C-alpha positions as CSV (number, residue, x, y, z in Angstrom):
1,X,57.1,144.6,52.3
2,X,54.7,145.1,49.4
3,X,54.0,148.4,47.7
4,X,50.6,148.8,49.5
5,X,52.3,148.5,52.8
6,X,55.0,151.0,51.9
7,X,52.2,153.4,50.8
8,X,50.6,152.9,54.2
9,X,53.9,153.4,56.0
10,X,54.4,156.6,54.0
11,X,51.1,157.9,55.2
12,X,52.0,157.1,58.8
13,X,55.5,158.7,58.4
14,X,53.9,161.9,57.0
15,X,51.4,162.0,59.9
16,X,54.2,161.5,62.5
17,X,56.2,164.3,60.9
18,X,53.2,166.6,60.6
19,X,53.4,166.7,56.8
20,X,49.8,167.1,55.5
21,X,48.3,167.9,52.2
22,X,51.7,167.7,50.4
23,X,53.4,165.2,48.2
24,X,56.6,167.3,48.0
25,X,58.5,165.0,50.4
26,X,57.1,161.6,49.2
27,X,60.1,160.5,47.1
28,X,62.5,161.4,49.9
29,X,60.4,159.8,52.6
30,X,59.9,156.7,50.5
31,X,63.7,156.5,50.3
32,X,64.0,156.7,54.1
33,X,61.4,153.9,54.4
34,X,63.3,151.7,51.9
35,X,66.6,152.5,53.7
36,X,65.1,151.6,57.1
37,X,63.9,148.2,55.6
38,X,67.4,147.6,54.3
39,X,69.1,148.5,57.5
40,X,66.7,146.3,59.5
41,X,67.4,143.4,57.1
42,X,71.2,143.9,57.7
43,X,70.4,143.4,61.4
44,X,68.6,140.2,60.6
45,X,65.0,141.4,60.5
46,X,62.9,141.1,57.4
47,X,59.9,143.4,57.9
48,X,56.7,142.2,56.4
49,X,53.2,143.5,56.0
50,X,52.0,143.1,59.6
51,X,50.8,146.1,61.6
52,X,53.7,145.7,64.0
53,X,56.3,145.5,61.2
54,X,54.8,148.6,59.5
55,X,55.0,150.4,62.8
56,X,58.7,149.5,63.1
57,X,59.3,150.7,59.5
58,X,57.5,154.0,60.4
59,X,59.6,154.5,63.5
60,X,62.8,153.8,61.5
61,X,61.9,156.2,58.7
62,X,60.9,159.0,61.0
63,X,64.2,158.6,62.9
64,X,66.3,158.6,59.7
65,X,64.5,161.8,58.6
66,X,65.0,163.5,61.9
67,X,68.5,162.4,62.6
68,X,69.9,164.3,59.6
69,X,69.1,167.5,61.5
70,X,69.7,166.4,65.1
71,X,72.4,163.7,64.7
72,X,70.7,161.8,67.5
73,X,71.3,158.1,68.1
74,X,68.7,155.4,67.6
75,X,65.8,155.9,70.0
76,X,65.4,153.2,72.6
77,X,61.8,152.3,71.6
78,X,63.1,151.6,68.0
79,X,66.0,149.6,69.3
80,X,63.7,147.6,71.6
81,X,61.2,147.0,68.8
82,X,64.0,145.7,66.5
83,X,65.5,143.5,69.2
84,X,62.0,142.0,70.1
85,X,61.4,141.3,66.4
86,X,64.8,139.6,66.1
87,X,64.1,137.5,69.2
88,X,60.7,136.6,68.0
89,X,62.1,135.4,64.7
90,X,64.7,133.3,66.5
91,X,62.0,131.7,68.6
92,X,60.1,130.6,65.5
93,X,63.2,128.9,64.2
94,X,63.4,126.5,67.2
């Protein structure tokens, strides 16, 4: 994912978390975005610059941010999105 896409994802993450008019969390949120990209890659998904991939990166980063407080497991919609992305990649290989 290129830097422009990461900046777009950062904006989307901040919106989802209700963080407006502040850059105080930008470094930490960017770390969550990069962590989510790395975790997805460990599962076999390399997220790119498409709208769908940026949405998955947003969901992953928001979940990572929130789970530090709640300890909740991965939300189903994120798990489904990752699984669908994995299956889509495997179909392209054939």
